[in-house]
mmCIF file of the N, C-alpha and C atoms, coordinates in Angstrom:
data_MODEL
# 
_entry.id   MODEL 
# 
loop_
_atom_site.group_PDB 
_atom_site.id 
_atom_site.type_symbol 
_atom_site.label_atom_id 
_atom_site.label_alt_id 
_atom_site.label_comp_id 
_atom_site.label_asym_id 
_atom_site.label_entity_id 
_atom_site.label_seq_id 
_atom_site.pdbx_PDB_ins_code 
_atom_site.Cartn_x 
_atom_site.Cartn_y 
_atom_site.Cartn_z 
_atom_site.occupancy 
_atom_site.B_iso_or_equiv 
_atom_site.pdbx_formal_charge 
_atom_site.auth_seq_id 
_atom_site.auth_comp_id 
_atom_site.auth_asym_id 
_atom_site.auth_atom_id 
_atom_site.pdbx_PDB_model_num 
ATOM 1   N N  . MET A 1 1  ? 75.835  97.057  104.736 1.00 0.00 ? 1  MET A N  1 
ATOM 2   C CA . MET A 1 1  ? 76.638  97.644  103.689 1.00 0.00 ? 1  MET A CA 1 
ATOM 3   C C  . MET A 1 1  ? 76.747  96.630  102.547 1.00 0.00 ? 1  MET A C  1 
ATOM 4   N N  . ASN A 1 2  ? 76.421  97.044  101.346 1.00 0.00 ? 2  ASN A N  1 
ATOM 5   C CA . ASN A 1 2  ? 76.416  96.142  100.195 1.00 0.00 ? 2  ASN A CA 1 
ATOM 6   C C  . ASN A 1 2  ? 77.491  96.512  99.180  1.00 0.00 ? 2  ASN A C  1 
ATOM 7   N N  . ASP A 1 3  ? 78.491  97.234  99.593  1.00 0.00 ? 3  ASP A N  1 
ATOM 8   C CA . ASP A 1 3  ? 79.579  97.640  98.718  1.00 0.00 ? 3  ASP A CA 1 
ATOM 9   C C  . ASP A 1 3  ? 80.414  96.416  98.341  1.00 0.00 ? 3  ASP A C  1 
ATOM 10  N N  . PRO A 1 4  ? 80.610  96.155  97.039  1.00 0.00 ? 4  PRO A N  1 
ATOM 11  C CA . PRO A 1 4  ? 81.403  94.984  96.624  1.00 0.00 ? 4  PRO A CA 1 
ATOM 12  C C  . PRO A 1 4  ? 82.808  94.962  97.215  1.00 0.00 ? 4  PRO A C  1 
ATOM 13  N N  . PHE A 1 5  ? 83.365  96.134  97.514  1.00 0.00 ? 5  PHE A N  1 
ATOM 14  C CA . PHE A 1 5  ? 84.701  96.160  98.106  1.00 0.00 ? 5  PHE A CA 1 
ATOM 15  C C  . PHE A 1 5  ? 84.730  95.339  99.391  1.00 0.00 ? 5  PHE A C  1 
ATOM 16  N N  . PHE A 1 6  ? 83.660  95.409  100.173 1.00 0.00 ? 6  PHE A N  1 
ATOM 17  C CA . PHE A 1 6  ? 83.610  94.715  101.454 1.00 0.00 ? 6  PHE A CA 1 
ATOM 18  C C  . PHE A 1 6  ? 83.017  93.319  101.362 1.00 0.00 ? 6  PHE A C  1 
ATOM 19  N N  . THR A 1 7  ? 82.239  93.031  100.330 1.00 0.00 ? 7  THR A N  1 
ATOM 20  C CA . THR A 1 7  ? 81.546  91.750  100.259 1.00 0.00 ? 7  THR A CA 1 
ATOM 21  C C  . THR A 1 7  ? 82.192  90.753  99.299  1.00 0.00 ? 7  THR A C  1 
ATOM 22  N N  . GLN A 1 8  ? 83.005  91.230  98.358  1.00 0.00 ? 8  GLN A N  1 
ATOM 23  C CA . GLN A 1 8  ? 83.656  90.337  97.398  1.00 0.00 ? 8  GLN A CA 1 
ATOM 24  C C  . GLN A 1 8  ? 84.576  89.379  98.135  1.00 0.00 ? 8  GLN A C  1 
ATOM 25  N N  . GLN A 1 9  ? 84.506  88.100  97.809  1.00 0.00 ? 9  GLN A N  1 
ATOM 26  C CA . GLN A 1 9  ? 85.287  87.080  98.511  1.00 0.00 ? 9  GLN A CA 1 
ATOM 27  C C  . GLN A 1 9  ? 86.583  86.695  97.798  1.00 0.00 ? 9  GLN A C  1 
ATOM 28  N N  . LYS A 1 10 ? 86.613  86.840  96.460  1.00 0.00 ? 10 LYS A N  1 
ATOM 29  C CA . LYS A 1 10 ? 87.773  86.411  95.674  1.00 0.00 ? 10 LYS A CA 1 
ATOM 30  C C  . LYS A 1 10 ? 88.251  87.531  94.765  1.00 0.00 ? 10 LYS A C  1 
ATOM 31  N N  . CYS A 1 11 ? 89.545  87.576  94.551  1.00 0.00 ? 11 CYS A N  1 
ATOM 32  C CA . CYS A 1 11 ? 90.165  88.471  93.579  1.00 0.00 ? 11 CYS A CA 1 
ATOM 33  C C  . CYS A 1 11 ? 89.940  87.874  92.187  1.00 0.00 ? 11 CYS A C  1 
ATOM 34  N N  . GLY A 1 12 ? 90.076  88.667  91.155  1.00 0.00 ? 12 GLY A N  1 
ATOM 35  C CA . GLY A 1 12 ? 89.963  88.173  89.788  1.00 0.00 ? 12 GLY A CA 1 
ATOM 36  C C  . GLY A 1 12 ? 90.966  87.082  89.458  1.00 0.00 ? 12 GLY A C  1 
ATOM 37  N N  . CYS A 1 13 ? 92.073  87.026  90.185  1.00 0.00 ? 13 CYS A N  1 
ATOM 38  C CA . CYS A 1 13 ? 93.090  86.000  89.963  1.00 0.00 ? 13 CYS A CA 1 
ATOM 39  C C  . CYS A 1 13 ? 92.716  84.683  90.647  1.00 0.00 ? 13 CYS A C  1 
ATOM 40  N N  . GLY A 1 14 ? 91.692  84.735  91.511  1.00 0.00 ? 14 GLY A N  1 
ATOM 41  C CA . GLY A 1 14 ? 91.264  83.526  92.221  1.00 0.00 ? 14 GLY A CA 1 
ATOM 42  C C  . GLY A 1 14 ? 91.673  83.472  93.678  1.00 0.00 ? 14 GLY A C  1 
ATOM 43  N N  . ASN A 1 15 ? 92.556  84.368  94.110  1.00 0.00 ? 15 ASN A N  1 
ATOM 44  C CA . ASN A 1 15 ? 92.984  84.382  95.512  1.00 0.00 ? 15 ASN A CA 1 
ATOM 45  C C  . ASN A 1 15 ? 91.848  84.878  96.413  1.00 0.00 ? 15 ASN A C  1 
ATOM 46  N N  . ASP A 1 16 ? 91.832  84.371  97.641  1.00 0.00 ? 16 ASP A N  1 
ATOM 47  C CA . ASP A 1 16 ? 90.897  84.878  98.642  1.00 0.00 ? 16 ASP A CA 1 
ATOM 48  C C  . ASP A 1 16 ? 91.252  86.323  98.976  1.00 0.00 ? 16 ASP A C  1 
ATOM 49  N N  . LEU A 1 17 ? 90.228  87.115  99.276  1.00 0.00 ? 17 LEU A N  1 
ATOM 50  C CA . LEU A 1 17 ? 90.450  88.507  99.642  1.00 0.00 ? 17 LEU A CA 1 
ATOM 51  C C  . LEU A 1 17 ? 90.454  88.665  101.162 1.00 0.00 ? 17 LEU A C  1 
ATOM 52  N N  . ASN A 1 18 ? 91.431  88.028  101.810 1.00 0.00 ? 18 ASN A N  1 
ATOM 53  C CA . ASN A 1 18 ? 91.593  88.188  103.258 1.00 0.00 ? 18 ASN A CA 1 
ATOM 54  C C  . ASN A 1 18 ? 92.036  89.614  103.571 1.00 0.00 ? 18 ASN A C  1 
ATOM 55  N N  . ILE A 1 19 ? 92.926  90.132  102.741 1.00 0.00 ? 19 ILE A N  1 
ATOM 56  C CA . ILE A 1 19 ? 93.342  91.534  102.769 1.00 0.00 ? 19 ILE A CA 1 
ATOM 57  C C  . ILE A 1 19 ? 93.055  92.061  101.375 1.00 0.00 ? 19 ILE A C  1 
ATOM 58  N N  . ARG A 1 20 ? 92.424  93.207  101.295 1.00 0.00 ? 20 ARG A N  1 
ATOM 59  C CA . ARG A 1 20 ? 91.999  93.724  99.987  1.00 0.00 ? 20 ARG A CA 1 
ATOM 60  C C  . ARG A 1 20 ? 92.405  95.175  99.819  1.00 0.00 ? 20 ARG A C  1 
ATOM 61  N N  . ILE A 1 21 ? 92.505  95.564  98.563  1.00 0.00 ? 21 ILE A N  1 
ATOM 62  C CA . ILE A 1 21 ? 92.869  96.934  98.217  1.00 0.00 ? 21 ILE A CA 1 
ATOM 63  C C  . ILE A 1 21 ? 92.247  97.230  96.854  1.00 0.00 ? 21 ILE A C  1 
ATOM 64  N N  . MET A 1 22 ? 92.049  98.489  96.562  1.00 0.00 ? 22 MET A N  1 
ATOM 65  C CA . MET A 1 22 ? 91.538  98.870  95.244  1.00 0.00 ? 22 MET A CA 1 
ATOM 66  C C  . MET A 1 22 ? 92.709  98.909  94.264  1.00 0.00 ? 22 MET A C  1 
ATOM 67  N N  . SER A 1 23 ? 92.438  98.486  93.052  1.00 0.00 ? 23 SER A N  1 
ATOM 68  C CA . SER A 1 23 ? 93.438  98.560  91.995  1.00 0.00 ? 23 SER A CA 1 
ATOM 69  C C  . SER A 1 23 ? 93.802  100.018 91.728  1.00 0.00 ? 23 SER A C  1 
ATOM 70  N N  . TRP A 1 24 ? 95.044  100.259 91.416  1.00 0.00 ? 24 TRP A N  1 
ATOM 71  C CA . TRP A 1 24 ? 95.510  101.591 91.036  1.00 0.00 ? 24 TRP A CA 1 
ATOM 72  C C  . TRP A 1 24 ? 94.953  101.970 89.668  1.00 0.00 ? 24 TRP A C  1 
ATOM 73  N N  . PHE A 1 25 ? 94.797  100.985 88.802  1.00 0.00 ? 25 PHE A N  1 
ATOM 74  C CA . PHE A 1 25 ? 94.430  101.242 87.412  1.00 0.00 ? 25 PHE A CA 1 
ATOM 75  C C  . PHE A 1 25 ? 92.941  101.102 87.123  1.00 0.00 ? 25 PHE A C  1 
ATOM 76  N N  . THR A 1 26 ? 92.256  100.204 87.827  1.00 0.00 ? 26 THR A N  1 
ATOM 77  C CA . THR A 1 26 ? 90.845  99.931  87.544  1.00 0.00 ? 26 THR A CA 1 
ATOM 78  C C  . THR A 1 26 ? 90.004  100.153 88.789  1.00 0.00 ? 26 THR A C  1 
ATOM 79  N N  . ASP A 1 27 ? 88.718  99.864  88.688  1.00 0.00 ? 27 ASP A N  1 
ATOM 80  C CA . ASP A 1 27 ? 87.830  100.002 89.850  1.00 0.00 ? 27 ASP A CA 1 
ATOM 81  C C  . ASP A 1 27 ? 87.634  98.673  90.573  1.00 0.00 ? 27 ASP A C  1 
ATOM 82  N N  . ARG A 1 28 ? 88.513  97.733  90.343  1.00 0.00 ? 28 ARG A N  1 
ATOM 83  C CA . ARG A 1 28 ? 88.391  96.402  90.937  1.00 0.00 ? 28 ARG A CA 1 
ATOM 84  C C  . ARG A 1 28 ? 89.034  96.314  92.315  1.00 0.00 ? 28 ARG A C  1 
ATOM 85  N N  . THR A 1 29 ? 88.477  95.424  93.113  1.00 0.00 ? 29 THR A N  1 
ATOM 86  C CA . THR A 1 29 ? 89.069  95.075  94.399  1.00 0.00 ? 29 THR A CA 1 
ATOM 87  C C  . THR A 1 29 ? 90.045  93.935  94.141  1.00 0.00 ? 29 THR A C  1 
ATOM 88  N N  . ILE A 1 30 ? 91.275  94.078  94.603  1.00 0.00 ? 30 ILE A N  1 
ATOM 89  C CA . ILE A 1 30 ? 92.300  93.081  94.309  1.00 0.00 ? 30 ILE A CA 1 
ATOM 90  C C  . ILE A 1 30 ? 92.984  92.619  95.594  1.00 0.00 ? 30 ILE A C  1 
ATOM 91  N N  . CYS A 1 31 ? 93.661  91.476  95.487  1.00 0.00 ? 31 CYS A N  1 
ATOM 92  C CA . CYS A 1 31 ? 94.429  90.933  96.607  1.00 0.00 ? 31 CYS A CA 1 
ATOM 93  C C  . CYS A 1 31 ? 95.797  91.610  96.662  1.00 0.00 ? 31 CYS A C  1 
ATOM 94  N N  . MET A 1 32 ? 96.504  91.367  97.722  1.00 0.00 ? 32 MET A N  1 
ATOM 95  C CA . MET A 1 32 ? 97.815  91.988  97.890  1.00 0.00 ? 32 MET A CA 1 
ATOM 96  C C  . MET A 1 32 ? 98.831  91.479  96.863  1.00 0.00 ? 32 MET A C  1 
ATOM 97  N N  . GLU A 1 33 ? 98.694  90.237  96.431  1.00 0.00 ? 33 GLU A N  1 
ATOM 98  C CA . GLU A 1 33 ? 99.597  89.715  95.401  1.00 0.00 ? 33 GLU A CA 1 
ATOM 99  C C  . GLU A 1 33 ? 99.428  90.508  94.100  1.00 0.00 ? 33 GLU A C  1 
ATOM 100 N N  . CYS A 1 34 ? 98.175  90.748  93.710  1.00 0.00 ? 34 CYS A N  1 
ATOM 101 C CA . CYS A 1 34 ? 97.922  91.536  92.502  1.00 0.00 ? 34 CYS A CA 1 
ATOM 102 C C  . CYS A 1 34 ? 98.352  92.985  92.705  1.00 0.00 ? 34 CYS A C  1 
ATOM 103 N N  . SER A 1 35 ? 98.200  93.500  93.908  1.00 0.00 ? 35 SER A N  1 
ATOM 104 C CA . SER A 1 35 ? 98.650  94.857  94.209  1.00 0.00 ? 35 SER A CA 1 
ATOM 105 C C  . SER A 1 35 ? 100.164 94.968  94.038  1.00 0.00 ? 35 SER A C  1 
ATOM 106 N N  . ASP A 1 36 ? 100.886 93.954  94.481  1.00 0.00 ? 36 ASP A N  1 
ATOM 107 C CA . ASP A 1 36 ? 102.342 93.948  94.304  1.00 0.00 ? 36 ASP A CA 1 
ATOM 108 C C  . ASP A 1 36 ? 102.708 93.930  92.827  1.00 0.00 ? 36 ASP A C  1 
ATOM 109 N N  . LYS A 1 37 ? 101.969 93.184  92.024  1.00 0.00 ? 37 LYS A N  1 
ATOM 110 C CA . LYS A 1 37 ? 102.208 93.157  90.575  1.00 0.00 ? 37 LYS A CA 1 
ATOM 111 C C  . LYS A 1 37 ? 101.954 94.534  89.974  1.00 0.00 ? 37 LYS A C  1 
ATOM 112 N N  . GLU A 1 38 ? 100.891 95.204  90.439  1.00 0.00 ? 38 GLU A N  1 
ATOM 113 C CA . GLU A 1 38 ? 100.605 96.553  89.957  1.00 0.00 ? 38 GLU A CA 1 
ATOM 114 C C  . GLU A 1 38 ? 101.713 97.519  90.353  1.00 0.00 ? 38 GLU A C  1 
ATOM 115 N N  . LYS A 1 39 ? 102.259 97.365  91.542  1.00 0.00 ? 39 LYS A N  1 
ATOM 116 C CA . LYS A 1 39 ? 103.353 98.231  91.983  1.00 0.00 ? 39 LYS A CA 1 
ATOM 117 C C  . LYS A 1 39 ? 104.565 98.065  91.078  1.00 0.00 ? 39 LYS A C  1 
ATOM 118 N N  . ASP A 1 40 ? 104.841 96.824  90.665  1.00 0.00 ? 40 ASP A N  1 
ATOM 119 C CA . ASP A 1 40 ? 105.958 96.574  89.751  1.00 0.00 ? 40 ASP A CA 1 
ATOM 120 C C  . ASP A 1 40 ? 105.712 97.266  88.413  1.00 0.00 ? 40 ASP A C  1 
ATOM 121 N N  . ILE A 1 41 ? 104.481 97.206  87.925  1.00 0.00 ? 41 ILE A N  1 
ATOM 122 C CA . ILE A 1 41 ? 104.131 97.869  86.665  1.00 0.00 ? 41 ILE A CA 1 
ATOM 123 C C  . ILE A 1 41 ? 104.276 99.378  86.819  1.00 0.00 ? 41 ILE A C  1 
ATOM 124 N N  . ARG A 1 42 ? 103.743 99.914  87.910  1.00 0.00 ? 42 ARG A N  1 
ATOM 125 C CA . ARG A 1 42 ? 103.825 101.360 88.145  1.00 0.00 ? 42 ARG A CA 1 
ATOM 126 C C  . ARG A 1 42 ? 105.268 101.838 88.185  1.00 0.00 ? 42 ARG A C  1 
ATOM 127 N N  . ALA A 1 43 ? 106.139 101.041 88.785  1.00 0.00 ? 43 ALA A N  1 
ATOM 128 C CA . ALA A 1 43 ? 107.554 101.419 88.905  1.00 0.00 ? 43 ALA A CA 1 
ATOM 129 C C  . ALA A 1 43 ? 108.216 101.538 87.535  1.00 0.00 ? 43 ALA A C  1 
ATOM 130 N N  . LYS A 1 44 ? 107.707 100.837 86.545  1.00 0.00 ? 44 LYS A N  1 
ATOM 131 C CA . LYS A 1 44 ? 108.290 100.860 85.204  1.00 0.00 ? 44 LYS A CA 1 
ATOM 132 C C  . LYS A 1 44 ? 107.695 101.950 84.317  1.00 0.00 ? 44 LYS A C  1 
ATOM 133 N N  . LEU A 1 45 ? 106.615 102.569 84.767  1.00 0.00 ? 45 LEU A N  1 
ATOM 134 C CA . LEU A 1 45 ? 105.958 103.607 83.974  1.00 0.00 ? 45 LEU A CA 1 
ATOM 135 C C  . LEU A 1 45 ? 106.526 104.982 84.310  1.00 0.00 ? 45 LEU A C  1 
ATOM 136 N N  . PRO A 1 46 ? 106.490 105.910 83.351  1.00 0.00 ? 46 PRO A N  1 
ATOM 137 C CA . PRO A 1 46 ? 106.923 107.278 83.641  1.00 0.00 ? 46 PRO A CA 1 
ATOM 138 C C  . PRO A 1 46 ? 106.090 107.871 84.781  1.00 0.00 ? 46 PRO A C  1 
ATOM 139 N N  . GLU A 1 47 ? 106.728 108.679 85.597  1.00 0.00 ? 47 GLU A N  1 
ATOM 140 C CA . GLU A 1 47 ? 106.080 109.347 86.731  1.00 0.00 ? 47 GLU A CA 1 
ATOM 141 C C  . GLU A 1 47 ? 105.359 108.369 87.654  1.00 0.00 ? 47 GLU A C  1 
ATOM 142 N N  . HIS A 1 48 ? 105.920 107.178 87.772  1.00 0.00 ? 48 HIS A N  1 
ATOM 143 C CA . HIS A 1 48 ? 105.365 106.133 88.638  1.00 0.00 ? 48 HIS A CA 1 
ATOM 144 C C  . HIS A 1 48 ? 103.900 105.823 88.308  1.00 0.00 ? 48 HIS A C  1 
ATOM 145 N N  . GLY A 1 49 ? 103.541 105.955 87.030  1.00 0.00 ? 49 GLY A N  1 
ATOM 146 C CA . GLY A 1 49 ? 102.209 105.577 86.574  1.00 0.00 ? 49 GLY A CA 1 
ATOM 147 C C  . GLY A 1 49 ? 101.103 106.569 86.863  1.00 0.00 ? 49 GLY A C  1 
ATOM 148 N N  . ARG A 1 50 ? 101.441 107.775 87.289  1.00 0.00 ? 50 ARG A N  1 
ATOM 149 C CA . ARG A 1 50 ? 100.411 108.757 87.656  1.00 0.00 ? 50 ARG A CA 1 
ATOM 150 C C  . ARG A 1 50 ? 99.438  109.043 86.510  1.00 0.00 ? 50 ARG A C  1 
ATOM 151 N N  . GLN A 1 51 ? 99.926  109.031 85.279  1.00 0.00 ? 51 GLN A N  1 
ATOM 152 C CA . GLN A 1 51 ? 99.056  109.293 84.128  1.00 0.00 ? 51 GLN A CA 1 
ATOM 153 C C  . GLN A 1 51 ? 98.074  108.153 83.876  1.00 0.00 ? 51 GLN A C  1 
ATOM 154 N N  . HIS A 1 52 ? 98.323  106.999 84.460  1.00 0.00 ? 52 HIS A N  1 
ATOM 155 C CA . HIS A 1 52 ? 97.471  105.835 84.234  1.00 0.00 ? 52 HIS A CA 1 
ATOM 156 C C  . HIS A 1 52 ? 96.533  105.534 85.411  1.00 0.00 ? 52 HIS A C  1 
ATOM 157 N N  . GLU A 1 53 ? 96.601  106.338 86.457  1.00 0.00 ? 53 GLU A N  1 
ATOM 158 C CA . GLU A 1 53 ? 95.746  106.095 87.617  1.00 0.00 ? 53 GLU A CA 1 
ATOM 159 C C  . GLU A 1 53 ? 94.274  106.131 87.200  1.00 0.00 ? 53 GLU A C  1 
ATOM 160 N N  . GLY A 1 54 ? 93.565  105.034 87.490  1.00 0.00 ? 54 GLY A N  1 
ATOM 161 C CA . GLY A 1 54 ? 92.144  104.947 87.175  1.00 0.00 ? 54 GLY A CA 1 
ATOM 162 C C  . GLY A 1 54 ? 91.827  104.858 85.696  1.00 0.00 ? 54 GLY A C  1 
ATOM 163 N N  . CYS A 1 55 ? 92.788  104.450 84.879  1.00 0.00 ? 55 CYS A N  1 
ATOM 164 C CA . CYS A 1 55 ? 92.589  104.440 83.424  1.00 0.00 ? 55 CYS A CA 1 
ATOM 165 C C  . CYS A 1 55 ? 91.634  103.339 82.961  1.00 0.00 ? 55 CYS A C  1 
ATOM 166 N N  . GLY A 1 56 ? 91.397  102.329 83.788  1.00 0.00 ? 56 GLY A N  1 
ATOM 167 C CA . GLY A 1 56 ? 90.455  101.274 83.424  1.00 0.00 ? 56 GLY A CA 1 
ATOM 168 C C  . GLY A 1 56 ? 91.085  100.025 82.833  1.00 0.00 ? 56 GLY A C  1 
ATOM 169 N N  . TYR A 1 57 ? 92.395  100.008 82.703  1.00 0.00 ? 57 TYR A N  1 
ATOM 170 C CA . TYR A 1 57 ? 93.103  98.831  82.191  1.00 0.00 ? 57 TYR A CA 1 
ATOM 171 C C  . TYR A 1 57 ? 94.485  98.774  82.823  1.00 0.00 ? 57 TYR A C  1 
ATOM 172 N N  . ILE A 1 58 ? 95.109  97.600  82.739  1.00 0.00 ? 58 ILE A N  1 
ATOM 173 C CA . ILE A 1 58 ? 96.466  97.422  83.248  1.00 0.00 ? 58 ILE A CA 1 
ATOM 174 C C  . ILE A 1 58 ? 97.418  97.690  82.066  1.00 0.00 ? 58 ILE A C  1 
ATOM 175 N N  . PRO A 1 59 ? 98.234  98.740  82.131  1.00 0.00 ? 59 PRO A N  1 
ATOM 176 C CA . PRO A 1 59 ? 99.140  99.045  81.031  1.00 0.00 ? 59 PRO A CA 1 
ATOM 177 C C  . PRO A 1 59 ? 100.186 97.946  80.840  1.00 0.00 ? 59 PRO A C  1 
ATOM 178 N N  . GLU A 1 60 ? 100.583 97.756  79.623  1.00 0.00 ? 60 GLU A N  1 
ATOM 179 C CA . GLU A 1 60 ? 101.665 96.812  79.322  1.00 0.00 ? 60 GLU A CA 1 
ATOM 180 C C  . GLU A 1 60 ? 102.985 97.560  79.389  1.00 0.00 ? 60 GLU A C  1 
ATOM 181 N N  . VAL A 1 61 ? 103.961 96.945  80.035  1.00 0.00 ? 61 VAL A N  1 
ATOM 182 C CA . VAL A 1 61 ? 105.292 97.564  80.125  1.00 0.00 ? 61 VAL A CA 1 
ATOM 183 C C  . VAL A 1 61 ? 106.340 96.642  79.592  1.00 0.00 ? 61 VAL A C  1 
# 
């Protein structure tokens, strides 16, 4: 399997991807720390960020 989700070793922030998840906003594989940051952003957006799902960027709040 050559899917980057499974083969990528580091998150864009530099953390190891021991546990990984897809970004809510982009197509990137991210670490749990970045996922928690995204959850905080989503919580501040209307409708819990549903309008921004897969938008390709991290919205500013």
